[in-house]
C-alpha positions as CSV (number, residue, x, y, z in Angstrom):
1,M,7.9,19.1,-90.7
2,K,4.7,20.1,-88.9
3,T,4.3,16.5,-87.7
4,N,7.8,16.4,-86.2
5,F,7.1,19.7,-84.4
6,F,3.9,18.3,-83.0
7,Y,5.6,15.1,-81.6
8,L,8.3,17.3,-80.0
9,A,5.8,19.5,-78.2
10,V,3.9,16.4,-76.9
11,A,7.2,15.0,-75.6
12,I,8.2,18.2,-73.8
13,A,4.7,18.5,-72.2
14,T,4.8,14.9,-71.0
15,T,8.2,15.3,-69.4
16,S,7.2,18.5,-67.6
17,L,4.1,16.8,-66.2
18,F,6.1,13.8,-64.9
19,C,8.7,16.0,-63.3
20,Y,6.0,18.1,-61.5
21,S,4.3,14.9,-60.2
22,E,7.6,13.6,-58.8
23,S,8.3,16.9,-57.1
24,A,4.9,17.1,-55.6
25,G,5.1,13.5,-54.3
26,A,8.4,14.3,-52.7
27,Q,7.1,17.1,-50.6
28,A,6.5,16.4,-46.8
29,I,3.1,17.2,-45.3
30,I,3.4,18.8,-41.9
31,V,0.4,18.7,-39.6
32,E,0.5,20.9,-36.5
33,E,-1.6,19.8,-33.5
34,D,-2.6,21.8,-30.6
35,V,-1.9,20.0,-27.3
36,S,-3.9,21.0,-24.3
37,V,-2.3,20.3,-20.9
38,T,-4.4,20.3,-17.8
39,E,-2.4,21.2,-14.7
40,V,-3.7,19.7,-11.5
41,V,-2.7,21.6,-8.4
42,P,-2.1,19.9,-5.0
43,T,-5.3,19.5,-3.0
44,K,-6.7,17.1,-0.4
45,P,-7.7,13.7,-1.6
46,R,-11.3,13.4,-2.8
47,Y,-13.4,10.5,-1.5
48,Y,-16.0,8.5,-3.3
49,S,-18.1,5.3,-2.9
50,D,-18.3,2.5,-5.4
51,S,-22.0,1.8,-4.7
52,H,-25.0,3.6,-3.5
53,K,-25.6,0.7,-1.2
54,N,-22.5,1.5,0.9
55,N,-22.4,3.7,4.0
56,W,-26.1,3.1,5.1
57,F,-26.7,2.3,8.7
58,I,-29.5,1.6,11.2
59,S,-29.3,2.3,14.9
60,I,-31.3,1.4,18.0
61,G,-30.9,2.7,21.5
62,A,-32.5,3.5,24.8
63,G,-31.8,5.8,27.8
64,G,-33.4,8.4,29.9
65,Q,-35.3,11.6,29.3
66,T,-37.0,14.5,31.1
67,F,-39.6,17.1,30.2
68,L,-38.8,20.7,30.9
69,T,-42.1,22.5,31.4
70,E,-44.4,23.9,34.1
71,H,-44.0,21.7,37.2
72,V,-43.4,21.8,40.9
73,G,-40.8,19.8,42.7
74,D,-37.9,17.9,41.1
75,A,-37.7,17.0,37.4
76,Q,-39.0,13.5,36.5
77,Y,-37.1,11.0,34.4
78,T,-38.5,8.3,32.2
79,L,-37.4,5.7,29.6
80,A,-36.6,7.0,26.1
81,M,-36.4,4.7,23.1
82,D,-34.9,5.6,19.7
83,F,-34.6,4.0,16.2
84,A,-32.9,5.6,13.3
85,I,-31.9,4.9,9.7
86,G,-29.4,7.0,7.8
87,K,-26.5,7.3,5.3
88,W,-23.1,9.0,5.2
89,I,-22.9,10.8,1.8
90,S,-19.2,11.7,2.5
91,P,-16.7,11.1,5.2
92,Y,-17.8,14.5,6.7
93,L,-21.6,14.8,6.3
94,G,-24.5,12.4,6.7
95,F,-28.3,12.4,7.2
96,R,-30.7,10.2,9.2
97,L,-34.3,9.9,10.1
98,S,-34.9,9.2,13.8
99,A,-38.0,8.1,15.6
100,M,-38.3,8.6,19.4
101,G,-41.0,8.0,21.9
102,G,-42.0,7.2,25.5
103,A,-43.8,8.7,28.5
104,L,-43.2,12.2,30.0
105,H,-44.0,12.8,33.7
106,T,-44.4,16.2,35.4
107,N,-45.4,17.3,38.9
108,W,-48.0,19.8,37.7
109,P,-50.7,19.7,40.3
110,L,-53.8,17.9,39.1
111,A,-54.8,16.3,42.4
112,E,-53.0,15.7,45.6
113,G,-50.7,12.7,45.2
114,V,-51.5,12.2,41.5
115,M,-48.6,12.6,39.0
116,T,-49.6,13.9,35.6
117,H,-48.1,12.3,32.5
118,M,-48.4,12.1,28.8
119,R,-47.1,9.8,26.0
120,Y,-45.5,11.0,22.9
121,A,-44.0,10.0,19.6
122,A,-41.5,12.1,17.5
123,V,-39.8,11.9,14.2
124,Y,-36.7,14.0,13.4
125,G,-34.6,14.6,10.3
126,D,-31.0,15.2,11.3
127,I,-27.9,16.5,9.4
128,M,-24.7,15.0,11.0
129,W,-21.2,16.3,10.9
130,N,-18.1,14.2,11.7
131,M,-15.7,16.6,13.3
132,F,-12.7,14.2,13.5
133,N,-12.8,13.4,9.7
134,T,-13.1,17.1,8.9
135,F,-10.1,18.3,11.0
136,H,-7.9,15.2,11.1
137,G,-8.5,13.5,7.8
138,Y,-10.7,10.4,6.9
139,N,-9.7,7.2,8.7
140,E,-12.0,4.2,8.4
141,D,-10.4,2.5,11.4
142,R,-10.7,5.5,13.8
143,V,-12.0,4.2,17.1
144,F,-13.6,7.4,18.5
145,S,-15.5,10.2,16.7
146,I,-17.5,13.2,17.8
147,I,-20.5,13.9,15.7
148,P,-22.7,17.0,16.3
149,F,-26.1,17.0,14.6
150,A,-29.1,19.4,14.1
151,G,-32.5,19.1,12.4
152,A,-36.2,19.5,12.7
153,G,-39.2,17.3,12.9
154,G,-42.7,16.6,14.3
155,I,-43.9,15.5,17.8
156,Y,-47.3,14.2,18.8
157,S,-48.7,13.7,22.3
158,F,-51.6,11.5,23.5
159,H,-52.9,10.1,26.8
160,N,-52.5,13.5,28.5
161,T,-53.9,12.8,32.0
162,P,-54.9,16.3,33.1
163,Y,-56.6,17.3,29.8
164,N,-57.2,14.1,27.9
165,N,-56.5,15.9,24.6
166,K,-54.0,15.4,21.8
167,T,-51.4,18.0,20.8
168,Y,-48.7,18.2,18.2
169,A,-45.8,20.6,17.4
170,F,-42.9,21.0,15.0
171,P,-39.7,21.4,17.1
172,I,-36.2,22.1,16.1
173,T,-33.6,19.8,17.6
174,A,-29.8,19.5,18.1
175,G,-27.4,17.3,20.0
176,I,-24.0,15.5,20.0
177,K,-23.1,11.9,19.4
178,L,-20.0,10.1,20.7
179,N,-19.3,7.2,18.4
180,F,-17.1,4.2,19.2
181,R,-16.0,1.8,16.4
182,L,-16.3,-1.9,17.4
183,S,-15.8,-3.5,14.0
184,H,-16.3,-2.9,10.3
185,Y,-20.0,-3.4,10.7
186,V,-20.9,-2.4,14.3
187,D,-20.5,0.8,16.3
188,F,-21.5,1.7,19.9
189,F,-22.7,5.2,20.5
190,L,-23.7,7.6,23.3
191,E,-26.0,10.5,22.3
192,G,-27.6,13.6,23.9
193,R,-30.4,15.4,22.3
194,G,-32.6,18.5,23.1
195,N,-35.5,20.1,21.3
196,L,-37.5,23.3,21.5
197,I,-41.3,23.1,21.5
198,G,-44.1,25.7,21.9
199,D,-45.7,26.2,25.3
200,H,-49.0,24.5,24.2
201,F,-47.5,21.0,23.8
202,N,-48.5,19.8,27.3
203,G,-51.9,21.5,27.1
204,I,-51.0,24.2,29.7
205,V,-50.4,27.6,28.2
206,E,-48.8,29.5,31.0
207,G,-45.5,29.9,32.8
208,T,-42.7,28.7,30.6
209,E,-43.1,29.9,26.9
210,V,-40.8,27.2,25.5
211,E,-40.9,23.5,26.5
212,S,-38.2,20.9,25.8
213,V,-37.6,17.2,25.9
214,I,-34.0,16.4,26.9
215,S,-32.8,12.9,26.4
216,A,-29.6,10.8,26.8
217,I,-29.4,7.4,25.1
218,G,-26.9,4.7,24.3
219,G,-27.1,2.0,21.7
220,F,-25.6,0.2,18.7
221,S,-25.4,1.0,15.0
222,I,-25.3,-1.6,12.2
223,K,-23.4,-0.4,9.1
224,F,-24.1,-1.8,5.6
225,G,-21.8,-2.4,2.6
226,K,-18.5,-4.1,2.3
227,D,-16.6,-0.9,1.4
228,R,-16.7,2.6,2.9
229,F,-15.1,5.5,1.1
230,K,-12.1,5.4,-1.3
231,A,-9.6,8.2,-1.8
232,Y,-8.7,9.7,-5.2
233,D,-5.7,12.1,-5.4
234,A,-5.5,13.5,-8.9
235,Y,-2.3,15.4,-8.2
236,A,-0.4,12.3,-6.9
237,D,-1.5,10.3,-9.9
238,Q,-0.3,13.1,-12.2
239,M,3.1,13.2,-10.4
240,V,3.5,9.4,-10.9
241,I,2.6,9.6,-14.6
242,G,5.0,12.5,-15.0
243,D,7.8,10.5,-13.4
244,L,7.1,7.5,-15.6
245,N,7.2,9.7,-18.7
246,N,10.5,11.2,-17.7
247,R,11.9,7.6,-17.2
248,V,10.6,6.6,-20.7
249,N,12.2,9.7,-22.3
250,A,15.5,9.1,-20.6
251,L,15.5,5.5,-21.8
252,R,14.7,6.6,-25.4
253,A,17.6,9.1,-25.3
254,Q,20.0,6.4,-24.1
255,L,18.7,4.1,-26.9
256,N,19.2,6.7,-29.6
257,E,22.7,7.4,-28.3
258,C,23.6,3.7,-28.5
259,E,22.1,3.4,-32.0
260,S,24.2,6.4,-33.3
261,R,27.5,5.3,-31.6
262,V,30.1,4.0,-34.1
263,V,32.1,1.1,-32.6
264,E,35.3,-0.1,-34.3
265,C,36.4,-3.5,-33.2
266,P,40.2,-3.9,-32.8
267,P,42.0,-7.0,-34.0
268,C,41.2,-9.9,-31.7
269,P,44.2,-11.1,-29.6
270,E,45.0,-14.7,-29.4
271,A,43.0,-16.6,-26.8
272,V,44.7,-17.2,-23.5
273,V,43.2,-19.8,-21.2
274,E,43.4,-18.5,-17.6
275,E,41.7,-19.8,-14.6
276,V,39.7,-17.1,-12.9
277,T,37.8,-17.3,-9.6
278,V,34.6,-15.3,-9.8
279,I,33.0,-14.2,-6.6
280,E,29.4,-13.5,-7.4
281,P,27.7,-10.7,-5.4
282,A,24.9,-11.7,-3.2
283,A,21.6,-11.4,-5.2
284,C,19.8,-10.4,-2.1
285,S,21.8,-7.3,-1.3
286,Q,19.9,-4.8,-3.4
287,E,17.3,-2.1,-3.3
288,L,14.0,-3.5,-4.6
289,T,12.0,-1.4,-7.0
290,G,8.6,-2.1,-5.5
291,V,6.9,0.8,-3.7
292,V,3.5,0.8,-1.9
293,R,1.8,4.3,-1.9
294,F,-0.7,5.5,0.8
295,T,-3.2,8.3,1.0
296,I,-2.8,11.1,3.6
297,N,-3.1,9.9,7.2
298,S,-3.9,6.3,6.1
299,A,-2.2,3.0,6.7
300,V,-4.6,1.0,4.5
301,V,-3.2,-0.7,1.4
302,S,-5.5,0.3,-1.5
303,N,-6.6,-2.1,-4.2
304,E,-4.4,-0.3,-6.7
305,E,-1.3,-1.0,-4.6
306,M,-2.0,-4.7,-4.1
307,V,0.0,-5.6,-7.2
308,N,3.2,-4.1,-5.7
309,V,2.7,-6.3,-2.6
310,Y,2.2,-9.3,-4.8
311,N,5.4,-8.6,-6.7
312,I,7.4,-8.5,-3.5
313,A,5.9,-11.7,-2.4
314,Q,6.8,-13.4,-5.7
315,W,10.3,-12.1,-5.4
316,M,10.7,-13.6,-1.9
317,K,9.3,-16.9,-3.1
318,S,11.8,-16.9,-6.0
319,N,14.6,-16.0,-3.6
320,P,14.1,-18.2,-0.5
321,S,17.5,-17.4,0.9
322,C,16.8,-13.7,1.0
323,N,15.3,-11.5,3.7
324,I,13.8,-8.1,3.2
325,S,13.4,-4.9,5.2
326,V,10.0,-3.2,5.0
327,I,10.6,0.6,5.5
328,G,7.7,2.9,6.2
329,Y,7.7,6.7,5.6
330,A,5.3,9.6,6.2
331,D,5.3,13.1,4.6
332,K,6.8,15.9,6.6
333,A,4.2,18.5,5.8
334,T,1.4,16.9,7.9
335,G,1.5,15.6,11.5
336,T,4.1,15.8,14.2
337,P,7.3,13.8,14.1
338,E,6.0,11.5,16.8
339,Y,2.7,10.9,15.1
340,N,4.4,10.3,11.7
341,K,6.7,7.8,13.3
342,Q,3.7,5.8,14.5
343,L,2.0,6.2,11.1
344,S,5.0,4.9,9.2
345,Q,5.1,1.9,11.6
346,R,1.4,1.1,10.9
347,R,2.0,1.4,7.1
348,A,4.9,-1.1,7.3
349,E,2.9,-3.4,9.5
350,S,-0.1,-3.4,7.0
351,V,2.2,-4.5,4.2
352,V,3.9,-7.2,6.4
353,K,0.4,-8.5,7.4
354,L,-0.5,-9.0,3.7
355,L,2.9,-10.7,2.9
356,T,2.5,-13.2,5.8
357,E,-1.2,-13.8,5.9
358,K,-2.2,-13.6,2.3
359,Y,1.0,-14.8,0.6
360,N,2.4,-17.1,3.4
361,I,5.8,-15.4,3.7
362,D,7.7,-16.4,6.8
363,R,7.6,-13.5,9.3
364,K,11.1,-14.3,10.4
365,R,12.4,-13.2,6.9
366,I,10.9,-9.7,7.3
367,Q,12.3,-6.7,9.3
368,I,10.1,-3.6,9.9
369,I,11.8,-0.1,9.9
370,A,9.7,3.0,10.7
371,N,11.5,6.1,9.5
372,G,8.5,8.5,10.0
373,S,9.1,11.9,8.5
374,D,12.7,12.4,9.8
375,S,14.0,11.4,6.4
376,Q,12.3,12.1,3.1
377,L,13.1,10.0,0.0
378,Y,11.5,12.7,-2.2
379,P,12.3,16.0,-0.6
380,K,11.0,18.0,-3.6
381,N,7.6,16.4,-3.6
382,N,6.0,16.0,-0.2
383,N,3.1,13.8,-1.4
384,W,5.4,11.1,-2.7
385,N,6.8,10.3,0.8
386,R,3.6,8.5,2.0
387,I,5.2,5.2,1.0
388,V,6.6,1.9,2.0
389,V,9.8,0.7,0.3
390,F,11.8,-2.5,0.4
391,S,15.4,-3.6,0.7
392,G,16.8,-7.1,0.3
393,S,19.5,-8.8,2.4
394,V,21.1,-12.2,2.9
395,Q,19.8,-14.5,5.6
């Protein structure tokens, strides 16, 4: 009797343990994750350089100069020579180290009919500011720029005819540079500079308390590096990613709806042979999905957008009987309508240039349309309208 009772107790315990294990295994484990979303607000594009070797330059120039100090008669002008090396650390600010030298003449009376003169050499460290890039946006192809600069340095004189002694000083300097772009690697410039020096520099301590060397030179700058500055717009990238996510979610919703739809097939009718003439629509007449994006105030196709130009070129090669319209746009929030019209024209021409020169597409198959900012494909997002789109048509 006791043995039977023992076996019954073991059986009940085993059954209870098995049922508990099955119940525990059937429970779902829910893990909650905290998702951190970083919102990027609209800002101006940020610019960067791929290599520290880019954006260096050297310049050499010559011109005229005069020495403002104690003298009688008219001011005297002599040859000024200049050499500089520098680097643009951003589209707006740069620095350079300049070396200048020459002879300075004055009419300070030493002896009748004898002109006094001195030779000098100077080194300046300048901070440069590109006004046009600051106020009108960075444009690598801009032909003309105004660049004020200021700095300090050291100046040393020798061969001083009236006193035959050497002097030195530490002047402050400032000026303005007019820069003309000739090519990707060469610029021409005109520059005016003035400095402030103590009264002792020419060896005569009387009269004017501050002396100055004023110069005006012209010359050429050689720029190094294949690339200049590239733009990065985090807000625009976030908008594109958000739009792609919305498209993916919409496609998922359509797929789920299709999978849950119950379709009942009616009885199939008897087959009837009937001759039908089918007129196929022209494959060319369609809106192409390729879009080429641009940064603000720019008509340069970036490396990231080259794949979209390539896709359009492949489509045209696969459809030799089709033509396309290349339609340029500009955003409405920046620039005047007239300027935006020209900007959208340049953007479309940049894309057409790649299609014809890089991918050998016949220019006769391409039409350019510049819509400017009069019409906006994306009225709710201003930044998305800096684009070029495409439309196909039959030849």
